[in-house]
N, C-alpha and C positions, 0 to 999 in steps of 0.2 A: 311327323309326316311331317313332309314338303312337299311340293307342287312337282318334280323331276324324279321317278323313283329309278336308280340302277341298283337291278342283283345281277349275282352270276354264279357261279360253280366251279372250282379251280379242281387241275385233273393235277393230284400231287403227286408224289412219290408213292410209290406201292408200301412201299417198310419200312413209313411211318404204319400204318396199316398193322394188327394183328396178336399186338398183343394188349394188357388193362392201361397199358402209360400210352398207348397210342395217342388219346386225345395232350394228352398235357401233353408231351413230348411235340406234338403238332403245332400247339397255341408255344411254347417257348422257342420254336423254329422261325415261327412267321414273326412274333414282337422280338427276334434279336435281328432280323434280319431287318426288317427294313425302319428301326432302330438307325442304322446304321446313315440312314436319310434324312434323319430329323432337322436336319440344316438346309437342305438345298428344297426338299417338300414340305417345311411342318405340314402342311393343313395338312397333307393327303397324306403324310405317315397319323397324323391326327386321328384321321376319320378311320382307316386301314385299321389304327390299334382300337377304335372302340364299335367298329363297326364288323369288325367278322367273328360268326358262327359257325365253330371249325373247318369246317371249307366253304361257306358260302357266306356272304358279302353281300347285306341290303341298304343303301344306302340311296341320296338322292341330291338335288339340288333343289338352286331356284327358275334355272333360266337352262336350257340345252347348249349354249356355249360352260356353261359351266362343267355343266354335266357333262360333257363332250374334253375336258381339260383334267376332270378330275379321272376318266376312265382310263385316262393314255397317260397319263401319268404311273396309275396302279399296272396298267398292265403293265410298265415300262419298269416299274419297282422290282415286280413280282417273278419276270421272264427272268430278272437276271439271278434270280436263286433257283432257273431253272422249275417255275410254277408257272402254267398254261393256265393262264383266267380267260375263259368259252363261258360260250353259251349266254348274253351280253339281251338283257333287255330293258325296251323301258317302254313306258309311257305317253313315249313323246316319238312318232312318224317321224318328224324331221331329224332326231337321232339317233335310229334304227337305221335312216337311207346314211348321214353322217357314218357309223360305223361300216354299214358296208359299201363305202369309197375308200376306206383305210383301211380295210381285209378283216379288219375282227372277228373272229369268229363267234358272231351271235343268231339265233334264230331267224328260221327263217319269216316273212313276213304274212304266210297260209297259217302255223304255230300259231306264229302274235295275233290271229284276229279269230282264228276259230278256237280256240285254246286255252282254258287255264293254265296258271305256275304257280306250283306251289313253290310257298316261302315259308318257310321254319315252319310249317305247321300248317298255316291256312293256303286258303286256293287264291292265289292273284288274276283276275281277268284285266287284262293291262290297258286292253283297247275302250271299253265303256268306265277303266281306272274305279275298281269298288277290292271288296276281300266278302267270302264268302268259309262257312266251316264244310270244312272235310268228313262227308257225312258216305260216302260208300258201303266202306268196312262197315259201319254200326250198322246202314239200315240192309244187308246183306244177312250182318249175323245174326239182326232180329227175326230171321226170316226162319230161321232154326229150333223158334221159342221156344224158352222151356221153363218153366214156372220152378225153380230152384233160386236157391241162395249163390250156386257156386254159378249160374247164367244171370245174374244178375251182376256180379262180383267183373267179370269177364265181358259183359257190355260197356260195363264202364271204366272198363281200360281204352276202350278205340271212341271216348267221349272226350276230342281233343280242342279247350276254349279258352289257351293262357289268356287272352285282357277280357276275358267274361260277358263277351259280345251278348252270350247266349243263355246268365245265370239266371233269371227268373225262370226260366222253362227249365235244367240239369238244378236246380236245388229242390228243387220234387225229388229227383230220384235221389237226389242224397240225403233229404228222410227218410225215404219208402227203403234206402240200403240202412239206414238207422234203431228205426224203427222191426229189421225183422232180424237187425245182432240183437234189440232187445228180449226179445220173445227165445230168443237163445235158439232159432232154429238150426234141426240141423245143416249140412252142404247140399246134403240130395236130397233133403225132406221135401215135400209137397206143401208149395204156399197155402199160408189160409187162403179163405173166399176173400174178405178185407184186404187182402194186399193183396193178393192175385189179381184183382179189379182195378186195382191201381198203378197197377205195371202194365198187367194189356191196355187201356188208357190212357197211360204214356207213348207205350210204343206205337201208337196208331197216331197219334200225334206229332215223334220223333221225324216224319217226311219232310209236315211244315217248313222244318228249315231248312230245308236245300233251295226256299225263297230267298230265304233269307240275303242281301245286298248292301255292306257294309258300306257306305264312301272312305275310302283312304287317304283322301287328303280332308287332314280334318284342320291340320294351320295352315289358314287362306293367308297370311301374312309374312311379312319380314322386321323386325326392330324399326325402319324405317318407315311404313308405308301402315304397322301395326302401332298405336302408341301407348296401348293398353293389354295385357296378355293375362287372362287369372284363369285359376285353373278355381273349382271349386267343386268340392266332396260333399258327398251328404252319406248318414249313416244311420240305418239303423236295426233293430234287434225284434224277435217277438220270444215265444218258449223255445219254440222247435232249430232258428236259427237266427247267423245274422250276421248283418254284413255293409259293404261299401261303393259309392260306387262315384267318379270324379267322370265331369263336364269340364272340357275346356271354352271357355266365353272373350274371344274376338269383338273387339273396341273399335270400326274404325269410323273415319269422320263421316262419312253415311250408314252408316249402316251395323249392326249386333249381332253375332253368327254361332249358337252351340253346338257342340259336338260332343260326343262321347267316346270317351278315352279307353277306360278301361273299366273294372268291378272284379270286386274281391266276397264270396263267402264263405259262410262257415255252418253246418250245423251244432248249434247249440249241443257242450258238453254234455255226457251222461248223467256229470253229476247235478244234481239239477242245484240253478244258481236264479235265484231273482233276477227280476227282470230290469231293473235298474242296474245292476250288473254285468246282464247280459249288451243293455246297451252302452256303456262303460268300454268293452269286448271291440262293438262296435266302433265305437271314436276308435279306439290306437288302432283299431284292421284302418281305420278311414287317413290318418294319423301316418301309418307307415303305405299306405299306397298311396296318400300326393309324395307323400319323400321323397321314391321312386318317378315316379311322371315329370319331377321337378327337376330332379336331377342329369333326366334326360333334355325334355328340355331347352333346360339353361344355358345348353350348347348356341340352340342357335338364338334365345331370346330369351328374355328376365321375365322371371312369374311372379303374378302376385296370388299366397295362397286364404282362400277362405275353406271355412268346414261351417255344417248344417247337420243338426240334431234335432226330431224332433220331441226328447227328453227334457224335459226344464230339470232335473234331476245330475242328469247326467251335465248340462250348460251350467248347472251351480258349483260341480264335483269341481271340473275342470278351472273356471275361471275364480274362483276362493286358492284359503292354502290348503296347502294336502297334505302337513305334516298332524289335520288333525283326524284324520280316517284310520280306518283300523289298516290292516298287512295290505288285502287284496287291493283297497280301491285306491291305500297309497304309492303301491308303485304299478302299479296301469297310469295313474295321474302322473309321476316320475317323470316317465316313458314319453304322455302327450305332451307332458312338458319341454320334455328336452326334440323333442321334436314338431312342435308347430310355438305359436305364440297364440298365449291364452286368447290376448284378443278379437282373435281371427275366428270365432267361436260363435254363431250368430242362432238360432229358434230358429226350424222352418216346422210351419205349420203340417202333421201328416198326414193330411190327404194331396202335398204338393211335393211328398219326399217321395225322391224315386228309386231309394232303397225299403222302402217298406215294397216293390215288391219282389225283391230280393230273399226278401224273412216269409213269406207266403206263397208265392212262388203262381207262374200263370201262365199258359196254353199258348203254343207255337203259332199259332193265327194270331193270338190277342200282341203278343212278343213284336211280331212282325209289324202290325200298325198298330204298335203302341205312342204315341208322340210324347208323352214325359219319361220315357225310357229313351229314347235317340236326343233326344231335343233340350231333355231337365224339363224342370217349372217353367210355367210360364213366365215366375216375376223375374227370369233371367234377361229374358230378348226381351222385354215392356222395355225397362228405364234406363239411365245411360250412369245410372251409379247404383252403389251396392244396398239395396233395401237392407237397415238394423232395425232388428224387433226382439232388444235382450231384458227389455222390461216385464216382465214374465213372471205368474206365483208358480210357487209350485206347485205341482198336480198333486205330490202326495208329500207330506210332510211328515210323517213319519215314518216311512220309508229312508227321505234322508236323511234322517238322525240316527236312522238306527246303523249304519256305515261310523258313527263318529268310535273314538278310546274312550273306555268305559271311565278315564279319566276328563276326557272334555264332555263327555256329558253330563254330568254329573254337575257342571256350572254353568251349565249355557243358560239353563234359563234366569239365573241370578247376575247376566253379567254384567246389568247396566248398574243395581247395586253394587255390587264387590268393586266395580270403579269407583260409585260413588263413596263404598266409606272408603277404599284407598288411600282416597284424597284427604279425608275429612282425619284422619286417624295419624298420615303422615304429615299433615302443617304442626303439630309438636312435640316434644318427649311426656308435655303436663295432659293428663288424663282431665283436669276438670274445666284446661284452656279447651279442650279439643270438644268437650263433651255441652261449654256453649258458645262455643264455632257451631252445634249442631241445633241449638235449641233454638238459636239464631234464625236457621234455615226451615226447621221445624215453623215458628214463625210468622217467616214470610209466608210459608205457603199454607199457613189459617187464616192466614191477610188475605192473600190472592182467592182464595175460596169462598168467604165471608167478609166482606168488603165494608158492609156495613158494621164488622161487629170488631172493626181492626184492633189491637194490641200495641201497646208501646209503652218505650219507659225503660226501667234497667226488666232483667230477671227475675221472675217469682219462682219461688223456689216448685211450684206442680209446673211447670215448662222444665225446667230441667230436668225433675227424676218423671215427666213422660216423656222427654228428651232421650235419659237414659235406658230407659224400658225397649224404647222403639230401635234405639242401637246396639242394642245384644239380641228385638229379636232377630232385626236382619242379619249379623253375624251366627246365634241359630241355625240363619234355616240356608243361608253359604255352607255351612259345617253338619250338619245335622240335618241336610233335606228331608233324607230316604227316613230315618230314622221320629218325623215329623209327623210326613206322609200316616207309615208306621198305625203313628197314634191315634191321629186325624181320622182315616178309617175303620184300622183293629180292635184300635185301644192299646196296644204293647207291640216292644218292639219286637224288629229280625232278632232272635238267637244269636246271630253272629255280631248283629252290633258290637260297637263297642262299649257303651253305655246300660247295657242289660244288667250288669248287677247295679245299678245305681235305685234301679225300680223312678225310673223316669216319669211323668208327668205331664199333659200340659196344662197351664191353670187357666183362671177366667180370660185374659188376656193371652193366649196363645205363646206364653215362654213359657221353655223347657226348665225341668225342677227334677230334682231329685223327690223316690218319693221315701221311702224308710217307716221307722218305727213310733214315729213323733207325733203321732198326729194329733193325741188325745192332749198332749202337755200342756203348758200351760204358758211357753215360749209364745216366740213374734211369728206371722207367718212367716217369714223370710229364713231365722234363724233351724224351724221347724223345718222346712221345702228349700232352701239354696237352691241359686237362680247356676242353671250349669253350663261353663267356660269351656271353651275347647282348647287342646295344648297344641300351644306354641303359635297362638295368634297374637295379634300384636291390639287385642282390646282388652286380653288376657294381662299380655306383659304389665300394660299402663295400668289395670287396676291394683295390680303387686305392685309396681311401684311407685305408686300413690298413696299406697298401703305401707307399705317401708318407712316412706318419708312422714310419712304424718307422725306415725309411732314410733319418730325417734333412733330409728334405723335399728328396730330389734330381730333378734337371731333369725334361721330360718323355721323353726319349731313354732316363735309365737308370731311371727309373720302368718305361717299358713293358719294357724289357727282363728288370729283375729280377722283372716278372710272368710272363711267357713262361718263368717257368722251369718252371713251374707254367699257367699257367692260360694261354687263347687268347683272348680278347676282342675279341670281332668288332667294327672301326673304330675301336683300340684305339693309333691315335695318335692322333687325334681326339679322347679320353675323356683320355688324359694329358694332356695340353696342355693341353683346358683346364681340368684337373683343378690343375694347376701356377696357372696365369692365375686362376684365381678363389680363393685359397691365402692369404689371409689375413696369412698367419707367411711366405708366400716374397714376396711384397708388400713386406712394410715392409723384410727381411734384404736384401732388389736392389738394391745399389749403383747409383750414377747416375754413369756416369764422363763427365767433363769436356772435354769441346772446346777446346784451343788454340784460338787465335785466331792466323793465320799473321802475320808481319813483313813489310819493304817487301822486294821483289823487288831484286835489286844493277840497277845501271846498262848493266853488259857485256847481263844477258840481255832487259834490253825496249828497247834500242838499234838502229835497223840497222846493218848491216854488209856488209862484201864478203868473197863463200863463200871470197874466196885472198889468203894476205900478201901487202901492199905491196911486201915485198924479192924477192917470186917476179915479181911482175908487171913490175917492173924489169925485172929480167935476162933476163925473155924482151926486151922493145926494146931491152936493149943488142944482143944476140944477131939481130938483126932487124939495125939500124944497121949493121954491125960489118961482117956478112959477110952482103952482098945476093947472090953467087955461091951457097951454101950452103943459102938462104934454105928450100929444098924442104924438104929434109935435114935442118936443126935446126929449124922449124917441124914436122916431124912429131915429133922427139924430144921436142919442146916440148909439144905436147899429149900424148904418153906421159907426161911429166911434173906435167904438169894433172889429167893425170886420178888417175894415182897422190895426188895431193895429194887426190882428189874423195874418194876412197874410204878413204883412211886419214886423211881432216883434219889432214893435216904440216902444220908451217907452212915448211917449207922445197922448195925443188926439186932433184931427185936427177936428173943428168943422166944418160943412157941413150948405153951407146957407140955401138952399133950398133938396127936395128928383128927381132930376133932373140927368139924365145922367153925364152932362159936370161937374157938382156940384162935382159930384162921385168922376170922374174920376181926375179932379181939386185937390179934396182931395190926393184924390192916390198918384197922384206924388207930 
């Protein structure tokens, strides 16, 4: 908004209207026509291009002379297309008189003084230079009041407040309509008593909005007279609604002025969301609203954006990393980051947050006199600099952590130990060296706690053993955090745990060990109940590598057997096999076996031959010819002999005296 406002209605050719594509054809025709004058009247063409809405032009200048030049050039450009610009009007009387002298088609002075004029759905009072809402249609319709769902929807269509000046009052109507929808009330059904009372109360207060007078002149300076122009956008949410409101803060050399620019409000979705998520949606609405306001104002003056929220959780989400959160939060944080600078977000106490009025609603008479709504919180008008109050504690840490991804939530509580272990275990590939380093660190911590009993000199065995147990415990707390919690609270792990089959338990030092059935054996405690190590962890690999070298590069099976005398690495067989295969020394020392090529096979092995000896066949033929009367008995005997030859692979025939079992067994032997 600028000091001198000029608006008009165009008398365009009638053939543009009457079909669905009329608005598009009109806009395309105007853009094509004014584009011809870009070189001759660049400023005027840019104004016409940005400020035309269908057949209305709303714009302004900082003084009467600039406004008259703009109107003259605009009328000339449009007249050459046969479009007569008429009904010129301004809030400046001198400009109106100058139009009269130049024979502009403008409104007469009586209409200028006594009647408001419509500007894009709002009423403009040029003499007093303020805006108001058009409520005649709404108030007349409410006189025919019917307590039905259909009547409420028809009444909602008569509320036109594009900039959201009355949002704290109209949000009550939106919440009421959503409540009716949730109750699945039929269109013509009578409203329930509780809803009917709320609707009647709202209707009785609607007439107070006629007294609403909104100053049109919000941007009271230009880039020369106003060194700083700030846009402050506040967001808030409740269980029923969320919204955002923007203010312009002008700081000149002698004063500070704050004016309401626009607001947006939304009812909460029917799907129930947590309050932190609704607060985040309010912040996203604030980012979108500020982007549109900056786009319009940056054509006149450069602005700086600031964003305020009373939700410490939302503020922490915005100013922290965005890839740690669930999809709902991550997607909205991504858009907020693309529209705003994360350092421009501030914390605002709930009592000073004007957007709180958008979420709970107020009456119409209270809205008219609400200084916090029209001028913003008091701290914007007091100091010359914007207050910074971002060092606030989280109001609900559990709600903040609830939106973490499952993988992120797992290591959040041990992130400091994780960094320490990564540094220690990455110092060297020698586990013994890393263990000594951690032993010295542990000694330093102990000496700081008990300075009267300091330990000096070389490391002792008890210190190394204590450091080793502590190192293993820290690794287990990172990798088996949920299992350790279950064992501490319930005495058993979750059935879905990957170590459930090992029957794990916690010893006296809270070290996670294998259960098993060797508790009554005479073995030492470490061999009966091995320490559980995670799969593919740096510590597990170092222990396996140390054992492999200490036992002179043994094979995978032997290595696993030696390690399991004290530790139980998960997936240990594959880890040992991988370690031995990747060992350079084992690769070089592994002998290459020679494979001898076989010689030629003998002729008898590869030549075809009969399965029986030729002598046996001749013997059978002899008996067949010599004893024709005894062929049947002899033939049976020969068959038995042939069978014996097939079974024993013999080279001779054995004569069987009779066909009894005893004779057959004797011949077989």
